[in-house]
N, C-alpha and C positions, 0 to 999 in steps of 0.2 A: 297589597301594595296600592296606594292611591296614585292614579296617573297624574302626570304633571299638568296635562291639559284635559279636563274631563270630556270636552267635546270631541277629542280625538279618538276616544275609545268607543267602538260600537256598543250599543246597549245590550247588556247581558240579558235583560228582560225587555223584549221589544215593546211591551205595554207600559213600561215605567222608566222613563228617561232620567238621567241624572239631574239633580236640581239645577245646577248652574247652566247646563246646555250652552246654547249660543245666543241667548236672548238679549244680552247686554250690548253686543257690538258685532260688527261684520268682519273685522280684521282677523289676523292669524293668531293673536296672542291675547285672548280674553282673560280678564281677571275674575277669580271666583266671586260670585255675588253673595256676600255675607254681611251681617251687621257688625260694624267696627266695635272693638272692645276697648274701653279705657282702662287705665290702671285701677286695680281694685275689683275688676271683673264687671263693672257696670257697662251697659250698652249705651253708646252715644246716639242721640236722636238723629234722624235723617236731616233735620234742618241744619245741623252743624257739620255735615260732611264737607270735605274739601271740594274745590271747584271741579277738578277732573272727575272725581267720583260722582258728583251730582250730574255732570254732563253724561256720564255713562248711563245713569238711571233715567235721564231724560230721553236718551235714545230708545230705551225700552218702551217709553210711553208713546213716542211719535213714529217709531219705525213702521213704515208702510210696506204692504205686500204688493209685489208687482202684479198688476192685473193684466191678463191676456188681452191683446189687441183684437178688435173684431176682424173677421175675414168673411169673404163672399163665397158661398157654395152655389149661387145662382149664376154660374158662368156660361158663356156661349159654348155650345157643343157643335156648332156649324152643321147641324143636321146629321152628324156622324153617329151611327148606332153604337160603335165601340165607346166613344166618349160619353154618350148618354147613359150607357150601362154603368160606367165608372162613376159618373156623377150621382146616379141613383144609389150606388153602393156607399159612397162617402157621405151622402146626406143621411142615409139610414144609420150608418155607424156613428156619425157625429151627433145625431139626435139622441142616440141611446147612451152615449158616453158622457161622463161628467168630468169636470176639471179635477185633476188628481188632488187628493187631500195630502197636504204637506205639513211638516212640523210647524213651519212659520205661520201657516193659515190657522192651524189649531191654536197656536199661541195668540194670534190676533183675536180670535173669537173669545178666548179666555180673558184677554185684556178688557174686552167690552163688558164681560160679565163681572169682572173684579176691579172696580174703580178705586179701591181703598189704598193701593200702594203696591210697592214691589214685593215685600215679604209675603203678604197674603196671596199675591199672584203666583209666586214661586211655589208656595205650598200647594196651591190648586193645580199647578202644572205637574207637580210630583205625584199627586193623587189621581190624575186623570189618565185613563187608558188612551194610548196613542195608536190609532189604526190608520197609519199612513199608507197611501197607495204607492209612494216612492220613498226611498231612504234619502233624506236630505244630507248632502255633503257640504260642509262649510269651508273646508280648506284642504290643502294637500295632505296634512297629517290624518285627518279623518278619512280621506279617500284611501290612503295607504292602509289604515286600520281595517276598513271594510273589505278591501281586496284580499286580506288575509283570512277572511271568513267566507262561508258559503251563504251569501246574501240571497234572500228569497224574492226580493223585489228590485226593480231598477234603482240605480243610484242617480241622483240628480244634483248637479251644481248649477245654480243660477248666478250669473255674474252681476256685479254692481260696478258703479264708477270707481270704487276703491278696492275691488276684490276680483282677481282673475286667477285661473287655475291652469290654463294651457301654456305650453312651452314655446309655441311657434310665433313668428312674426309675419306669417303669410297674410296678405291683404287681398281684397277683391280686385284692386287694380293690378297688383303683382301677378295675380293668376291670369288675367286676360292678356297682360303683356307677354307672359310665358306662352300662351296659346298662339298669339299673333306672330311669334317668331318663326313658326313652321306651319303656315296655313294650308300647305298641300298634304300634310300628314293626315292620317285618318283616325277616327275615334268611333267606338261603338255607342250608339244612342238607342234609347227606348222611345219609339215614336207612337204616341197615343192615337194618332189619326189613322193608323193601319187597323183595319177591321179584324183581321185574323190575329188572335193573340199570339200564336206561336211564331208569327212573322214580324212582330213589332221591333225586335232587336235588329238593327241594321247598321252597317258601317258607312260613315259619311266623312267627307273631308272637313277639316277644322274650319276652313273659310266658309263653308256652307252652314255650319253650326253658328258661326258668328253672325252671318247674314240673318239667320232665323231669329237670333236674339235681338237684333237691331230693329225688327219689325215692331209696330205698335202692339201693345199687349192685348188689345181687344181683337186683333186680326191674326194672331198666331195660335197654333195648337201647342199643347204641352210637349216638352222634351225632357228626358232624364238621361244625363250622361253619367253612367255608373262605373265606368271602367278606366278612370284616369288615375295613374299612379302619381302620388305626391313626390315630386323630385325637387321641390323648392325649399321647404323649411319644415323640420319636424314640429308637429303640433301636439303630439301625444304627451299628456302630463307625465312627469317623472314617476309618480307612484305606479302607473300602469306599466311603464318600462321596467321597473323593478319587479313587479309581480308577474310579468310575462314568463311563463314556465319554459317556453322554448328558448328564450334568451338566457335564462338561468342555466339551462342544460348545456348550452354552448359555452358559456363562461366557465362552467364547472370543470371542463376538460383542459382549461388553460392553466399553465404553471406560473404565469406572470401577467401583470396588468400593463406591462410596458409594450411598446410596439415592436421592439426587436424580437425576432423569431416567433412572432405571434401568428397563429393560424385562425384567430377569431374573426368571424364575419357577422355583420349585423343582418340577421335574417328577418327582422321585423320590417314590415312594409305598411305604409299608410296609403289610403286611397282617397281621392276627392270625388264627391258627388255634386255635380252641377245640375241644377233643376230650374226650369222656368216656373213661374207661378202656375198654379192649377195642376201641377204634376201629382199623380196619385200612385201609391203602391198598395196593392191589396194585401190581405193578411198572409203572412209568411213567417217562417223562422229562418234565421241565418244558418248557412250551411256548416256542416262538420261539427256541430255542437260547440261552437266557440263562443266566448264572450265577445261582445261588440261595444266599442266606444264610438260616440258621435260628438264631434266638437264643431260648433257652428262658427264660421268665419264671417258670413254676411247673410242677411235676410232672415227668414223664419221657416221653421218646420213645426207641424203639429204631429205628435206621435201618439198613436192609440195602442193600448195594450190591455190584456185582461187584468182585473183586480187581483186575481189569484193565479200566480204563475207557477205551474208545475208540469210534470210530464202528462198529466191528464189533459191539460190545455192543448199540448202538442198532439196528443192522440185524437182529441176532438177535431183539431184542424185537419188531421189526416183523413178523418171520416167524412166531414161535412164540406170541406173545400175552402177556398180562399176568399169567398165573398158571402159566406154565411156567418152571421154574427151572434146567433142565439145559442144558449146552452153553456156559455162560459161562466164558471163559478164566480159570483159577485158582479157580473157584468163587465163593462169596459170603462177605463179611465183614459184621460188624455192630458198631455203636457204640451205647452208651447216652448219651443227652444228658440232663443235669439242669439245674436253674436256674443261669443264668450261663454255660452252655456255648454255644459258637458252632460251627456247621458250615457250610462253604462248598463247594458242588458245582460242578465245571466244567460247561460246556454239554452238554446231552443226556446226563446221567448217569442211567442206569436205577437206580431205587431203589424200595424198598417201606418201609412204615412200620407199626410197631405201637405202641400207646399203653398201657403197663401201668397208669398212674395218670392221673386227670384232669389235663389239661395245657393250658397256654396258652403259645404261642410267637409271636414276631414274626418275620416273614420279608420278603424282598424279592427282586426280580430286577434284574439289571444286566448291562451289557456292559463288557468291558475291551479295551484296545488289543491286549494280547498274545494274547488268545483270539479276536480278530475273525476270523481265517481259519477257525478251528474252528467258530465261530458260523455262518459262511456255509455250510460243508459240512453241518453238522447241520440248519440251517434248510431246505436243499434236501431233505435226507432226510425231514424232517417233512412238507414239502409233498407228497412222493410217498407217504408212509406216515403219514397223520394219526393213526392208531390208537396210535402210540407215546406220545402225550401224553393226559392227561385234560382238557386244555383246547384249544379250537380256536384257530387263528391268526386274529387280528383286525386291522382297519385300524390300530389303535393301535400294533401291533408294527412294521408296515411304516413308519409315520410316524416312529417313533423311529429306525429304521435309515436312513431317508432323510435325516434331519437329521444323523446321524453321518457318512454318506458325503459329504454336501455340504461338510463341513469337515475330514474326516479327514486329507487331505493337508496341512493346515495345523497340525494338532496332534499327529500321530503322528511317531515317529522314522522315519528313512530306511528302516531294515530292516522296521519294522512296516508302513509304507506299501507296500513292495514285496510283502510276504507277503499283505497284504489284496488288492492288485491282482491277484496270481496267483490267489487264491481266487475272485475275482469271475467268472472265466471259467466256472465251473460253472453260473452263471445265464445269462451272455451267450452261451455256446455251446450251451445246451440247446434242443432243438427242441420239447420238450413244453411245453404251456401249461395247467397245471392250473387248475381253477376255484377261484379264491381271492379274498380281499377286493380291492375296487376299488383301494385305495391301493398294492397291489403294483406297479401300473404306474408310479407315481411313484418307487417304490424302484428298479425296473429302470432308469428314466431316470437316477436319481442314480448308479447303478453305471456306466452308460455314460459319463456326464460325468466321473466320478471317474477311470475308466480312461483317458479321453482326456487329462486333465490330467497324470496320472502318466506316461503314455507320452511326452508332450511334454517333461516334465521329465527323463526318461531321455536324450532326445536331446541335452540340454545338459549332461549329467553327464560329467565328465572320465573318461577310461579309467583 
């Protein structure tokens, strides 16, 4: 069956994209690129195409690729040894990383090599292997399609004047108005000026954070506010809401979509990350083997990640630590995120972050059916190597996974259930019993019961 919109279906062969792709326009409803046919089967020459069609093909010729803006890594360290170490780290990483190869950049290069017209260009695109560092998302439909698969590389949506993907209306000004309403409340901040790394997370009053922000940029040290719950406006794109396995599990138990007699509660939470310029996060993987989305509201972020993302990358992080960049298969890539951009990372993706300009982004963690086997493998790895993440495993993480596995054999596809069942064994066959949150016991019980139910269903499955 041919999909209605070719660009909305992830590539079955990642090295051979569909011919039409998204090369003719930016919007959500591209028209297939093909040569018009007249009556009698003759092909009409390009010179006689209609005005709108010629405009579309003109867009192919002139569409520019957004170039990353320059940024400064020669910033003031104020003679602080901790900041000097971080500056050395980010300079080394930035020098070794290259800008991520994207579909659009590959197409731009092919356009320069193929000046003869649209049809020869499309043929060349079809026959050229695509080795992207990120998977380009063009609209909500393509995001939805990729979230239904186990994607091996981060998903990237870059906004344009005419194309957005986020759901929220949160602005930079709205956020600061929200903070100023309760200046005496406290917030956890990561203060880079504190020499001892283990002591850098401190609790401060909001009014003190605001005063720090109001200082001249050249005279203030970097701050990262990582623990702000988004209570203003949901920014998560709808395809992520739909793919969120925990949300699907909660909805599965409801007998009605109406509000009367409903026990459903929205367990999905978003967080805000507020960062001054020059804030740096060293290499880490996000906790509990969750997928992570980042949606930029204001400013810029530069995200660094390995070109090959798998459990070996996470294992290497566990062995060499958070400031050692060598040994990662394929080296490092980087992307610039600006306002309106979306970045989605698969479970346990090692990454580092640099903030060139004051930045506000909204993020969140979630699980998907397709990635559940990878989640179990990566979670076990974090249990044995907690140093790979900058956050500890907590009861809440095991509670979410317990709910998921209590219902997963009712909501997953047959193949997804089998793959998750196979991955369960890394917990059930393990002899080690690491010291972890109490709710892990309930999680293990849920895995055992899930495995029993699936095993019994296999017995009744026809050959």
